[in-house]
RONU-433016 format. One record per residue (C-alpha): residue in three letters; x, y, z; residue number from 0; chain. Coordinates in Angstrom, 3 decimals, padded with zeros to 6 digits. Each point is the difference from the previous one (the first is absolute). Layout:
# RONU-433016
ALA | X | Y | Z | NUM | A
...
***
This chain:
# RONU-433016
MET | -006.585 | -012.813 | 008.488 | 0 | A
SER | -001.417 | 001.516 | -003.029 | 1 | A
HIS | 001.975 | 002.446 | -002.364 | 2 | A
ARG | -002.326 | 002.197 | -001.863 | 3 | A
LEU | 001.154 | 002.033 | -002.605 | 4 | A
GLU | -002.274 | 002.848 | 001.894 | 5 | A
GLU | 002.191 | -000.138 | 003.045 | 6 | A
ILE | 003.305 | 000.191 | -001.466 | 7 | A
ILE | -001.307 | 002.771 | -002.247 | 8 | A
ALA | -001.434 | 002.107 | 003.033 | 9 | A
LEU | 003.127 | -000.376 | 001.995 | 10 | A
PHE | 002.123 | 000.688 | -003.129 | 11 | A
ASP | -002.479 | 003.321 | -000.640 | 12 | A
GLY | -000.452 | 000.732 | 003.571 | 13 | A
LEU | 003.958 | 000.687 | 000.216 | 14 | A
PHE | 000.786 | 001.561 | -003.260 | 15 | A
ALA | -002.781 | 001.684 | -001.921 | 16 | A
GLU | 000.177 | 003.036 | 002.167 | 17 | A
THR | 003.407 | 000.156 | 000.703 | 18 | A
TYR | 001.894 | -001.208 | -003.148 | 19 | A
HIS | -003.152 | 000.120 | -002.347 | 20 | A
THR | -000.054 | -003.510 | -001.171 | 21 | A
ARG | -002.426 | -002.525 | 000.033 | 22 | A
LEU | 000.014 | -003.869 | -000.276 | 23 | A
VAL | -001.935 | -001.329 | -002.987 | 24 | A
ARG | -001.294 | -003.116 | -001.184 | 25 | A
GLY | 000.923 | -000.480 | -003.798 | 26 | A
GLY | 000.407 | -002.418 | -002.779 | 27 | A
ASP | 002.288 | -002.666 | -001.380 | 28 | A
GLU | 003.425 | 002.270 | 000.803 | 29 | A
PRO | 000.877 | 002.233 | 002.647 | 30 | A
LEU | 000.765 | 003.802 | -000.093 | 31 | A
TYR | 001.207 | 002.929 | 001.726 | 32 | A
LEU | -001.647 | 003.076 | -001.395 | 33 | A
PRO | 000.667 | 003.629 | 001.190 | 34 | A
ALA | -002.569 | 002.610 | 000.639 | 35 | A
ASP | -000.922 | 001.424 | -003.838 | 36 | A
ASP | -002.693 | 002.517 | -001.510 | 37 | A
ALA | -002.772 | -002.605 | 000.600 | 38 | A
THR | 000.786 | -001.440 | 003.318 | 39 | A
PRO | 001.206 | 002.157 | 002.954 | 40 | A
PHE | 001.687 | -002.926 | 001.925 | 41 | A
HIS | 002.600 | -002.426 | -000.704 | 42 | A
ARG | -000.972 | -003.865 | -000.801 | 43 | A
VAL | 001.532 | -003.208 | 001.337 | 44 | A
ILE | -001.575 | -002.076 | -002.351 | 45 | A
PHE | -000.043 | -003.858 | 001.276 | 46 | A
ALA | -000.814 | -002.940 | -002.399 | 47 | A
ARG | -003.494 | -001.726 | -000.152 | 48 | A
GLY | -000.931 | 000.473 | 003.419 | 49 | A
PHE | 002.916 | -002.039 | 001.511 | 50 | A
PHE | 000.413 | 000.572 | 003.655 | 51 | A
THR | 004.013 | -000.897 | -000.434 | 52 | A
SER | 000.256 | 002.433 | -003.099 | 53 | A
ALA | -001.216 | 002.775 | 002.321 | 54 | A
LEU | 002.690 | -000.706 | 002.288 | 55 | A
HIS | 002.585 | -000.321 | -002.870 | 56 | A
GLU | -001.094 | 003.223 | -001.422 | 57 | A
ILE | -000.191 | 001.719 | 003.258 | 58 | A
SER | 003.777 | -001.149 | 000.665 | 59 | A
HIS | 001.198 | 001.808 | -003.368 | 60 | A
TRP | -002.026 | 003.128 | 001.112 | 61 | A
CYS | 001.760 | -000.055 | 003.353 | 62 | A
ILE | 003.616 | -000.030 | -001.511 | 63 | A
ALA | -000.568 | 002.552 | -002.763 | 64 | A
GLY | 001.186 | 003.545 | 000.616 | 65 | A
ALA | -002.007 | 003.161 | -000.773 | 66 | A
ARG | 001.786 | 000.544 | -002.992 | 67 | A
ARG | -001.074 | -003.527 | -001.356 | 68 | A
ARG | -003.493 | -000.014 | 001.494 | 69 | A
ARG | -000.550 | 002.876 | -002.571 | 70 | A
LEU | 000.844 | -002.334 | -002.739 | 71 | A
GLU | -002.321 | -002.778 | -001.777 | 72 | A
ASP | 001.120 | -003.348 | 001.636 | 73 | A
TYR | 002.630 | 002.197 | 001.683 | 74 | A
GLY | 001.848 | 000.270 | -002.965 | 75 | A
TYR | 001.547 | -003.968 | -000.391 | 76 | A
TRP | -000.485 | -002.225 | -002.766 | 77 | A
TYR | -001.402 | -003.512 | 000.278 | 78 | A
LEU | 000.850 | -002.653 | -002.003 | 79 | A
PRO | -002.481 | -002.249 | -000.226 | 80 | A
ASP | 000.074 | -003.721 | 000.486 | 81 | A
GLY | 002.608 | -001.764 | -002.407 | 82 | A
ARG | 002.795 | 001.779 | 001.540 | 83 | A
ASP | 003.740 | -001.681 | -000.868 | 84 | A
ALA | 002.769 | -000.598 | 002.740 | 85 | A
ALA | 000.972 | 003.607 | 000.200 | 86 | A
GLN | -003.052 | 001.651 | -000.189 | 87 | A
GLN | -001.379 | -002.413 | 003.051 | 88 | A
ARG | 003.065 | 000.799 | 001.851 | 89 | A
ASP | -000.872 | 003.920 | -000.433 | 90 | A
PHE | -003.455 | -000.778 | 000.773 | 91 | A
GLU | 000.455 | -001.914 | 003.348 | 92 | A
ALA | 002.563 | 002.832 | 001.092 | 93 | A
VAL | -002.420 | 002.655 | 000.015 | 94 | A
GLU | -003.071 | -002.461 | 001.050 | 95 | A
VAL | 001.931 | -000.890 | 003.476 | 96 | A
ALA | -000.856 | 003.276 | 001.979 | 97 | A
PRO | -003.392 | 000.184 | -001.037 | 98 | A
GLN | -000.933 | -003.962 | 000.782 | 99 | A
ALA | 001.804 | 000.113 | 003.529 | 100 | A
LEU | -002.608 | 002.933 | 000.753 | 101 | A
GLU | -002.636 | -002.078 | -001.611 | 102 | A
LEU | 001.178 | -002.782 | 002.133 | 103 | A
LEU | -000.206 | 002.140 | 003.113 | 104 | A
PHE | -003.395 | 000.956 | -000.725 | 105 | A
SER | -001.058 | -003.231 | -000.889 | 106 | A
ARG | 001.165 | -001.235 | 003.731 | 107 | A
ALA | -001.706 | 003.223 | 001.401 | 108 | A
CYS | -003.305 | -001.492 | -001.606 | 109 | A
GLY | 000.540 | -003.948 | 000.793 | 110 | A
LEU | 000.589 | -000.925 | -003.533 | 111 | A
THR | 002.317 | -002.063 | -001.403 | 112 | A
PHE | 002.483 | 001.491 | -002.335 | 113 | A
HIS | 000.989 | -001.256 | -003.290 | 114 | A
VAL | 002.923 | 001.518 | -002.079 | 115 | A
SER | -000.780 | 001.157 | -003.430 | 116 | A
VAL | 002.856 | -000.768 | -002.630 | 117 | A
ASP | -002.728 | 001.190 | -002.788 | 118 | A
ASN | 001.566 | -001.882 | -003.162 | 119 | A
LEU | -001.952 | -003.205 | -000.506 | 120 | A
GLU | 000.647 | 000.436 | -003.988 | 121 | A
GLY | 003.692 | 000.849 | 000.755 | 122 | A
ASP | 003.115 | -001.831 | -001.203 | 123 | A
ALA | 001.888 | 000.577 | 003.132 | 124 | A
GLU | 000.572 | -002.287 | 002.397 | 125 | A
VAL | -001.437 | 001.276 | 003.203 | 126 | A
ASP | 000.960 | -000.568 | 003.715 | 127 | A
ARG | -002.813 | 000.494 | 002.196 | 128 | A
HIS | 001.508 | -001.019 | 002.713 | 129 | A
ALA | 003.224 | 002.346 | -000.084 | 130 | A
PHE | -002.872 | 002.850 | -001.097 | 131 | A
HIS | -001.933 | -000.723 | 003.323 | 132 | A
ALA | 003.052 | -000.339 | 001.843 | 133 | A
SER | 000.887 | 003.641 | -001.422 | 134 | A
VAL | -003.587 | 001.189 | 001.164 | 135 | A
GLU | 000.317 | -001.437 | 003.223 | 136 | A
ALA | 003.330 | 001.745 | 000.573 | 137 | A
ARG | -001.025 | 003.217 | -000.792 | 138 | A
ALA | -003.259 | -000.005 | 002.241 | 139 | A
ALA | 002.399 | -001.123 | 002.837 | 140 | A
ARG | 002.028 | 003.232 | -000.967 | 141 | A
TYR | -003.122 | 002.204 | -000.197 | 142 | A
GLU | -001.086 | -001.786 | 003.643 | 143 | A
ARG | 003.713 | 001.053 | 001.641 | 144 | A
GLU | 000.349 | 003.528 | -001.831 | 145 | A
GLY | -003.921 | 000.985 | -000.690 | 146 | A
LEU | -002.172 | 000.234 | -002.457 | 147 | A
PRO | -000.743 | 003.088 | -002.497 | 148 | A
PRO | -002.362 | 002.191 | 002.123 | 149 | A
ARG | -003.035 | -000.662 | -002.130 | 150 | A
ALA | 000.677 | -003.427 | -000.041 | 151 | A
GLU | 000.210 | -000.202 | 003.622 | 152 | A
ALA | -003.189 | 002.050 | 000.267 | 153 | A
MET | -001.551 | -002.430 | -002.172 | 154 | A
ARG | 001.387 | -003.356 | 001.838 | 155 | A
THR | -001.148 | 001.827 | 003.405 | 156 | A
ALA | -003.843 | 000.254 | -001.596 | 157 | A
LEU | 000.228 | -003.671 | -001.248 | 158 | A
VAL | 001.260 | -001.199 | 003.468 | 159 | A
ALA | -002.709 | 002.120 | 001.977 | 160 | A
TYR | -002.609 | -001.340 | -002.234 | 161 | A
TYR | 000.723 | -003.806 | -000.669 | 162 | A
SER | 001.859 | -000.727 | 003.147 | 163 | A
ARG | -000.858 | 002.111 | 002.678 | 164 | A
GLY | -004.115 | 000.230 | -001.264 | 165 | A
ALA | 000.135 | 003.805 | -000.180 | 166 | A
SER | -002.668 | 001.707 | -001.877 | 167 | A
PRO | 000.757 | 001.295 | -003.489 | 168 | A
ALA | -000.350 | 003.706 | 001.503 | 169 | A
GLU | 002.343 | -001.036 | 003.126 | 170 | A
ALA | 002.552 | -001.928 | -002.772 | 171 | A
VAL | 000.191 | 003.061 | -001.992 | 172 | A
ALA | 000.447 | 002.237 | 003.218 | 173 | A
ALA | 002.886 | -002.213 | 001.112 | 174 | A
GLY | 001.446 | -000.077 | -003.325 | 175 | A
ARG | -000.074 | 003.967 | -000.220 | 176 | A
ALA | 001.451 | 000.447 | 003.059 | 177 | A
CYS | 003.155 | -001.989 | -001.008 | 178 | A
LEU | 000.151 | 001.999 | -003.310 | 179 | A
GLU | -000.135 | 003.293 | 002.200 | 180 | A
ALA | 002.568 | -001.200 | 002.108 | 181 | A
ALA | 002.318 | -000.525 | -002.925 | 182 | A
THR | -000.400 | 002.909 | -001.472 | 183 | A
ALA | -000.027 | 002.156 | 003.040 | 184 | A
***
């Protein structure tokens, strides 16, 4: 199965461009979230280098961010680049468990293999990828038991419809919208 950027953009925009004034945008080297401003009337979830998996990851962050955070550049979070020490890496992993758990579920919905990202190739910290992966898996299982955030469930529903059930993009978006409407009713 192909995983083209046009598909994921169409699904995301179909679900959220009108309802949340948010679009998925192919970007450059670094991902970024930008709220609407005077120059651009919609919020932008910008994923890195045209990578499908980056799009899934950035969508995951957006699905978790609350209304206040979605009014702030990069949701108001700090980001320490590659090269973190042990304490900084622990903090990074603590905030990345939830979005990477959603990314794992989105990847499965698309029929893709998921790989955790510890994002610290140049750092001094010893990174236990297996322990972090276990934490991500546990959080994904918790989401499965307790339910995903409404926007995440709508996105996953659209992904499953399109990639697993062979729905058209319009049908997949309609399935996701129905899920979102049910959650907000």
